[in-house]
C-alpha angles and dihedrals in degrees: 000000000000094000093050091046092052090047089053092054091046091052094047099048097070094042097102092046102056138071125277094259092050091046089057091052091048092048093055094040095049093048090051093049093044091049090049090051091053095047092046091050091049089052096043097046104033106015140246093310090060094049092048092048091051092052095044098042100039105028095036093037091045092056091048095047094046094044091054090040100056093040098048107019089239125153102353104037131252114323141139133209121234121218096259106097102064131238118026132204116197087351092305121116108242089225090062091056090048089054088061088056096046093055097028091069093051089046091054092050091048092052092046092052090057092050093046094049092048093045094233124163142177124018093343091060091050092053094047094047092048095046096043092045091049091052089055088056095044095050092046089054090058084073099033104055098050090046095049093045090051089050091053098243095125139359137211124236126201108308124175119242137036125324137207120211087347093305118115112247088226086071090068090049089053091049090051093052095045090043092055091051094047098044091042090053091049091049089054096045105035119079111247100216120079120227111263112273095016121122136199092213096110090050090053091049091052091050091050091046091051091054095045098043094048092050094045097044096049094047099041107026112018098051090234104115093158091054089052093045099045095039090044094051093045095048091042090057092052094045090048089060090048090052094040107028093171087080086078098046096104091052100049103037 
């Protein structure tokens, strides 16, 4: 996983400094390398069942959710993909489905850390993992959607209700719902125990890098300081709970 993680960082660093065509190449390449890092870590730390579950639930589920989403407006709102992200399945760029997997794994680990630190079990642990993992995904999307719309990869059509940075708020609701289903499915299917001698350290570093790089790039390079600030604060709050799960103790006991 370490090699794929380092490649991901190396591909993302020059993104704000290159032309539009090269940004598109780097977007696709970094999602592929990040997804590979997540699948490899799932395999290395929890076994083949974990890696298979990640691919089926997040890549397969991502295609299904997005295919329904852009056709019906449920649950994300009304949007359409442009022809900039490569091969599509059911009208959904494959790279978009792989992005669900790359962050879905980190979301699962974040939710599990909270449960482990609080000593929860049973149905309560399933709920906490699913909700916390989904919040990781939702707060990450506060960066992702404005960036991808600005880059011309998809566009929003008329959608009822309020918006934030030009993105309908209902999109975040949709992410939360789909995230709960995905992370909940992963929690059910992926073995909890790590293989002896395996660590989640690289996964945590990738999650921290994602938070830092998104904040920094939007504030310094993309001319979207409010995206960086609001997304940064929201994701910081979620990651703070992941780092310090006792902040939730009064809510889950």
